[in-house]
N, C-alpha and C positions, 0 to 999 in steps of 0.2 A: 504494500500500500504506500502510495506517495505521501510524504509528510507535507502538510500545508504550512506555508510560511509567508511572512510579509515580503512583498515584492515592490520594486520601484513603481510599478503600475498603481499600487494602492495610494500613492501620493500624487497622482497625475491630475486629479480633479475630474476624471472621466468615469467610465463605467465601473472600473475596479474600485475607485473611491466610493461610489454609490453602494456597491456591494458590501464594502467594509462597514459603512454606516448602517446599512440595513441588517447585516448579519451579526456584527460585533457590538456596535455602540447602542443602537436603539433597544435591543432586548435587555440591556443592563441599565441604561440611563434614560429611557424614554419617558417623557413628560409633556404636558401640553405646550410649554414654551419651546422646548427643543424640537418638538415635532412640527413646528411651523417651517423649519428648514430655511430660515432667513440668514442673511449675512451677519445680522446681529440679533440677539435675543431682545425682545421687547417686554419689559417688566412693568406692570401696573403697580405703582406705589400708593395708590389711593388718592394722593394729591397731585398726581402727574405721572407721566410714564418715562421710564429710563430705558435707553438702548445700551446694550453691553456686548462687546465683541472681543475676540482674541485671535491672533494669527502669529505664525512663526515664519522666519525668513532664512533661507539657506541658499541664496542665489550664488551661482558660480559662472563667471568671476565676480568678486565682490565689488569691483570697480568696473564700470562700463560706460559707453558713450551716453551722456544724458543723465547720469546719476550713479548711485552706489547702493549697497545694501542698507545703509542707514536711512537715506531719503525714501527708499522703497518701503521700509518698515513704517515710517511715519505716515506717508501718503496712503499706503494700503489699508491701514487701520482706520484712518479718517474716512476713507471711501466706504469701508464696510458699514460704518455708522451712517453714512450719508444715504446708503441704499434703502434704508427704511424711513428716510426723511428727517433723521435726527440732526440736531445742531451739536457738533462735537464739543465736549467740555474739557477732557483731560486724557492723558495717555500714561500707561505704565511702560517701563522699558527693562527687559531682561536680557542679559548677555550670557552666552556660553562661549568662552574664549579658549582657544587651544594654546597651550604653552608654546612659546616661540613666535607668536604673532608679533609682528613688528609694531612697536609703540607708535611710530609715525603713522602707520596705516590705521591703527585704532583711533588716534586723535583726529585723523582726517575724517573718519566715519562719524565721530562725535561732533565734529564741526558741521557736517552735513545734517545730522539730526537736529542740532540746535538751530541751524538756518531754516530747515523745513518747518520745524515747530513754530518759530517766530513768524514765518511767512504765512502759515495757516492760521495763526492766532490760537493754537491749541497747545497748551503747555504739557511738558512731562512732569507728572506730579508724584511718581513713586517708581522704584526700580530695584533691580537685584543683579548681581554679577557672580558667576561661577567660572573657575578655571579648571580645565581638564588636562591630563597629560598629553604629550605629543602623540599624534596619530589616533587620538580618541575623538577628534572632531575635525572639521575642515576650516581651520583658521578662526572663523567667527560665525555663530548662529545668533539670531536676534528674535526674541518673542516680544510682541507688543499687545497690550490690551487697551481698550478705549471705552469711555462712557460718553453718552450724549443725552439730550432731552428732546422729546417730541412735542410738537404743537398739539393742542387739544383737538380731538376728532380726526386726526390724520391717520389714515390706514393705507399703507403701501405694502403690497405683498405679491409674490409670484402667483399666488392662488387667485388673485383678482383679475388676471387677464381674461378677456372675454371676446367672443366673436364680434368682428367689426372694428376692434381696436387697431390702431396703427403702431408699428414698431419703429422707433427712432434710434439711430446710433449717433453718438455725440461727436464723432470725428473719424479720422482715418483708422483703418484696422491693421493690427498685427505689428505695429511699430516696435513694441517692447520685445516681443519674442524673437523677432528677426534681428534686432540690434544685439541681443545677448548671444544668439546663435552664431552670428558672424564674428564674434570674438574668440571662437574656438581656434586653436592652433592650426595654421595652414589655410585659413579662410581669410584672404586679404581683400575684402570687399571695400569699394569706395562708394562715394555718393552721399556722405554725411548721415548715414543711418544712426539714429539714436533713440533711446528709450523715450516713451511718452509719459513717464511717471509724473503724476500731478494729483494734488488734493482737490476733490470734486465737490466739496460741500458748498462752495460759493455758487457753482453752477446749479446745484440742486435748489438752493435757497432762491435763486433767481427764477427758476421754474415755478416754485411754489408761490412766490410773490406775484407773478403775472397772473396766476390762476385765481388769486384772492379767495373768495368764498367757494370756488369750484375746485378745490384741491382734491375732492373725491374723484375727479376725472383723470387724475394721475394714478393709474392702477398699479404699475409695477416699475421698479428700478433694479437694475442688476449690472455689476461691473464684470465684464467678460475677461477674467484673469486666466487662471489655469484652465486649459481646454478651449480657450478662445470663444469667439462669438457662437460657433456651432454648439458647443456644449452648454453655454449659457441659455440659449433659446430653447434647447431641448429640456433643460431643467424647468424652465418656465412652462413649457407645453405640458410636461408630465405632471407638475404640481397643480396646474389649472384644469387639466383634462381637456385641452383644446389642441387644435392644429395651428401651425404657423407657416406662412409662406414668405420666403425671403427672396427679394429681387436682386440677383447678383450685380446687375448693371447699376443699381442705386447705391451700392456700398462704396464709399470712398476709400481708396487705398493708394499709397504713394507709388509712383512708377519704380523707384529703387527697391521698394519692398516686393513688388511683383517680380522684378528681375531676380532678386535674391531667391525668392521662393521657387521660381521656375528653374534656376540653376541647381538648387539643392533638392528639388523634387518634393517639396512640402506644400501642404494646403494652408493658405493664410487664415482660413476660417477656424483653424485649430491652434493658432498661435496666440500667445498671451498679449493682453493689453493692460497697462497699468495706469492709464489716465483717460479712459473712455467709459461711458456708461450706455446701457440699453434702457430706453424708457418705453413703456407701453401705455398709450393714452387713448381716451375716448376721441372719436373723430370730430366732435364738436369743438375741441380745444387744440387740435393738432397744430393749427396755424399760429395761434398765440404762443404755444409752448416752443415751437420752432423759432419764432421771432426772438423770444427771450434767450434761447440757447445760442443762436447765431450772434447775438449782441454781447455775449460773454466770451472772454478769451479761450476758455476751455470747451466752447461749443461752436466756434465759428465755422467748423466744417461739418456740422450736424446735417444728417439727411434722413428722410423717411425711407426705410429699407424693406418694409414688408407689412403684412396684415395678419391679424389673428383670425382663424377660420373656425367653423363649428366642429371640425375634426371628425365628422361622421364617417368619411371615407378613409381617414388616416389619423385615428385617435392618438393624441399625444405624440405626433410625429411632426417633423419639420421638413418642408419641401423647399428646395432651392430651384428657383427659375433661372436658368443659366443665361449667359450673355448671347448664346447662339440660338435661343428660343426653345430649348428643351427643358427638362426638369429632372431632378434626382432627389432621393432622400438624403438629407443632411443629418447624419446621426451624431451621437455624442462621441467624444474622444475615446478610442480604444487603444490602450497601450500607453507607454510613458513618452511624453514629448521630450525632445532633446534640444538644448541642455536644460539643467535646472534653472527655472526662470523666476522663482520667488521663494 
């Protein structure tokens, strides 16, 4: 009998990760809050609601065009809070350091964290540090947790996507994953490829502000990180019990990203994004939401990329309408994406 073990696939954010959640975590820890499967837990305190999230960062390399593991940790945790509409309040910061990590590299990462925290207006309020022997880690791992507060009456969830809604992507696709991938030894790509890492709470607040009393029309927010846009929309379709149609021609993607993906034989729909969000909104507000997004620096390349369908013919599936007029099923990520991207 083959012994079961943890594989790299289990950390991919794709099908193996979902299997691990369903077979290992939920039977032991399942509760109404966890079972919402949000990027953040939403906790009702009686006098208001708190959003709480945690994430760990193991990116390789730790420095890359457009950022480093430190700024990624700050922005990624802020974004998880933002995907339920929460205004971030504070972050925790936990380090696992390998003996032998260069002090100059560590201080460079600390400087990045401090700058990202100040820029976002979200302070680091607590933390912890552990050092492990050589070869027991890969230079540095970072865990961040975050808390934020939600407006009264605001309900944003993947489960709220419904037929007739529009799907919006806030900018160009696959920038982060491709920027990290092209840093691997022997891949000397040119063209200014860099990570899109950014804190998205300002963009989300602009979207909510333009809606005013109609915030109920913003149904779903999701940042397509591990597993990319394809996996993110599949998660939404599965949780809401709907179908989603994506128009490939409507998806913004940089020419240099397309070129790198073509050369490397990878599908950009499965590459990570660290400064983009997917929004699913009612058709009555799509124009106003798009206007607010394009007026914000983090949403200037936003586009409507698809529609939510009733899913009767393809329940909980995503269909990609290709540039050449055909269509194909766009499934969740199967396998481990290379390289480690968050």
